[in-house]
C-alpha positions in Angstrom: 0.0 -0.1 0.0 1.4 3.4 -1.1 2.8 5.4 2.0 1.3 9.1 1.8 4.3 11.6 2.0 4.0 15.4 1.7 7.2 16.8 2.9 8.7 17.3 -0.9 5.6 19.2 -1.7 5.4 21.1 1.7 8.9 22.3 1.5 9.6 22.5 -2.2 6.7 22.2 -4.1 6.9 25.4 -5.4 10.4 26.0 -5.7 11.1 22.4 -7.1 7.8 20.5 -8.2 9.7 17.9 -10.1 12.1 16.9 -7.5 9.0 16.9 -4.7 7.0 14.7 -7.2 9.6 12.4 -7.0 10.1 12.6 -3.1 6.8 12.2 -2.4 5.2 9.8 -4.9 8.3 8.0 -6.1 10.7 7.2 -3.4 8.2 7.2 -0.5 4.9 6.4 -2.5 6.6 3.7 -4.5 9.9 2.6 -3.3 9.1 2.6 0.4 5.5 1.0 -0.4 6.7 -2.2 -1.8 6.6 -4.1 1.6 6.1 -7.4 -0.5 9.8 -6.9 -1.1 11.0 -5.7 2.0 9.3 -4.4 5.1 9.1 -0.6 6.2 11.1 -1.8 9.2 13.9 -3.1 7.0 14.0 -0.2 5.0 14.9 1.6 7.7 17.4 -0.3 8.8 18.9 -0.1 5.5 18.5 3.5 4.8 20.1 4.5 8.4 23.0 2.6 7.7 23.8 4.2 4.1 23.1 7.6 5.5 25.3 6.9 8.8 28.0 5.8 6.2 27.9 8.8 4.0 28.1 11.1 7.2 24.8 12.7 6.3 24.1 13.3 9.8 20.9 15.4 9.6 18.9 13.5 7.3 20.0 10.4 9.2 18.5 12.0 12.2 15.3 12.5 10.3 15.4 8.7 9.4 16.3 7.6 12.7 12.7 9.4 13.6 11.2 7.2 10.7 12.8 3.9 11.7 11.3 4.7 15.3 7.8 4.9 14.1 9.0 2.0 11.8 9.0 -0.4 14.9 13.1 -0.7 14.7 13.7 -0.3 18.6 16.6 1.4 20.2 18.9 -2.0 20.7 18.3 -2.6 17.1 19.4 1.0 16.4 22.4 0.2 19.1 23.7 -2.6 16.9 23.5 -1.4 13.8 25.9 1.6 14.8 28.1 -0.5 16.6 28.4 -2.9 13.6 28.8 -0.2 11.2 31.5 1.8 13.3 34.2 -0.9 11.8 33.1 0.1 8.6 32.2 3.7 8.3 34.5 4.6 10.7 34.9 5.5 14.3 34.0 8.9 14.5 30.8 8.4 12.4 29.7 6.1 15.2 30.1 8.8 17.7 28.3 11.4 15.9 25.5 8.5 15.0 25.0 7.4 18.6 24.6 11.1 19.6 21.7 11.2 17.2 20.3 8.0 18.4 20.1 9.2 22.2 18.3 12.4 20.9 15.9 10.3 18.9 15.8 7.3 21.3 16.1 8.5 24.7 18.7 7.6 27.1 16.7 5.4 29.4 19.5 2.3 29.5 16.7 0.0 31.0 14.7 0.5 27.6 17.7 -0.3 25.5 18.6 -3.4 27.0 16.4 -5.5 24.8 13.9 -5.9 27.5 10.3 -6.4 26.7 9.3 -3.1 27.5 11.6 -2.0 24.7 9.9 -4.1 21.9 6.2 -2.8 23.6 7.1 0.6 22.3 5.1 0.0 19.0 1.6 1.0 19.5 -1.3 -1.8 19.9 -2.8 -1.9 16.4 -5.6 -4.5 16.3 -5.8 -7.5 13.8 -4.1 -5.4 10.9 -0.6 -4.6 10.0 0.5 -1.3 12.0 1.1 -0.1 8.2 3.2 3.1 7.2 3.8 6.5 9.3 1.0 8.8 8.1 2.4 12.0 10.1 1.6 15.2 8.5 -0.3 18.7 9.3 -3.2 17.1 10.1 -2.2 15.1 13.2 -0.9 16.4 16.5 1.7 13.5 16.8 2.5 10.2 15.4 -0.2 8.4 13.8 0.2 4.9 11.0 -2.0 4.0 8.1 -2.4 0.7 6.7 -4.9 0.5 3.8 -7.6 -2.3 3.5 -9.0 -1.0 -0.4 -7.4 0.5 -3.0 -6.5 4.4 -2.1 -8.6 5.6 -4.8 -11.7 3.2 -4.0 -15.0 4.6 -4.2 -15.6 3.5 -0.4 -12.1 3.2 1.0 -11.0 1.6 4.2 -7.7 2.0 6.3 -6.5 0.8 9.5 -5.5 4.2 11.4 -3.5 4.0 14.6 -2.8 6.9 16.8 -0.1 7.3 19.2 -0.9 8.2 22.8 -2.4 11.8 22.9 -2.4 12.2 19.3 -5.5 13.5 17.5 -6.6 14.9 14.4 -8.1 18.0 13.0 -11.7 19.0 13.0 -13.1 18.0 9.4 -16.0 16.7 7.7 -16.5 14.1 5.2 -19.0 14.6 2.0 -20.9 11.5 2.5 -20.1 10.3 6.2 -17.5 8.2 7.6 -17.9 4.9 9.9 -15.3 4.1 12.1 -14.8 0.6 13.7 -12.6 0.9 16.9 -10.3 -2.2 17.2 -7.5 -1.5 20.0 -6.7 0.9 22.6 -8.5 3.6 24.1 -9.5 6.8 22.4 -12.5 9.9 21.9 -14.4 11.0 19.0 -16.6 14.3 18.9 -19.1 15.7 16.5 -19.6 19.5 16.7 -22.4 20.5 19.2 -22.0 17.1 21.2 -19.8 15.7 24.0 -17.0 13.6 23.6 -17.7 10.2 23.3 -14.9 7.6 24.6 -13.9 4.8 22.1 -12.9 1.5 23.1 -12.4 -1.8 20.9 -15.4 -2.7 19.6 -17.4 0.5 19.8 -18.5 1.6 16.0 -19.6 5.3 15.3 -20.8 6.8 12.2 -20.5 10.4 11.5 -23.1 11.8 9.4 -22.4 13.9 6.1 -20.9 17.2 6.4 -20.8 17.1 10.3 -17.5 18.6 11.9 -15.9 16.0 14.0 -12.3 14.8 15.4 -10.8 11.7 16.7 -7.8 10.3 18.2 -6.2 8.4 21.0 -6.6 9.1 24.7 -3.8 10.5 26.6 -2.6 7.3 28.4 -3.2 4.8 25.0 -2.8 4.4 21.8 -5.9 3.7 19.9 -6.7 2.0 16.5 -10.0 2.1 14.2 -10.9 1.1 10.7 -12.1 4.2 9.0 -14.6 3.6 6.3 -15.1 6.5 4.0 -17.4 6.7 0.8 -16.6 9.4 -1.8 -17.2 9.5 -5.3 -14.5 9.9 -8.3 -13.2 13.2 -8.5 -14.7 14.2 -5.2 -12.2 14.9 -1.9 -13.5 12.4 0.8 -12.2 14.8 3.4 -12.5 18.5 4.4 -9.9 19.7 7.1 -10.1 22.6 9.4 -8.6 23.6 12.4 -7.5 21.2 15.5 -9.8 20.8 18.6 -8.4 23.1 21.7 -5.5 21.2 23.0 -6.3 21.8 26.9 -9.9 20.2 26.5 -8.2 17.0 24.7 -5.8 17.2 27.3 -8.7 17.2 30.1 -10.5 13.9 28.4 -7.7 11.8 29.4 
């Protein structure tokens, strides 16, 4: 399933539109999405190894963050750097470890390969976690595994929010059905009180009604989002974020 990436267009869309297209649609949309050949986890390990070997540390730090969301554990990253130190160079390893400590933190208990480190991947229900879907419409990390073709007239995707992450107020021209499969979260329609979400809950938001949804402060949350839309029609219209203070109060 294609990874949705907008960094190229966000940063270079007007200045270098062809490069932005190749970055977002080819590199991430095609190459990174070939999970039948290599998983996103393995592609992250390979990418970090290549960037460290070349000494491209700003890009390495960015890809360490992507690796973390793709399930690369702290202990795996430490082993990667240690192994490459003999091939890429000892100074590069020192620099890479400094970046890894920023991205993963310095908690030695979590970096020792203990179960706690492995459990950092959010619970994502019966479907794969999918690919990072971070972007301007989420307050934190999110992942998407499409269950239908992205351009289907009725699309379905498995969406996982990290704890505390919610999306913007938005509307759908034909409504949206949410089937909660894991974790704990919240959903709110405009003019109504927030409703708690837990596994097994089913929510339908009517057409053109503003709503937002996401994870609680203490737990990730996963739902299957079923969204109808006719060809050539935008399936969603994004607006502003809900009041952060009110969201935090929900817990």
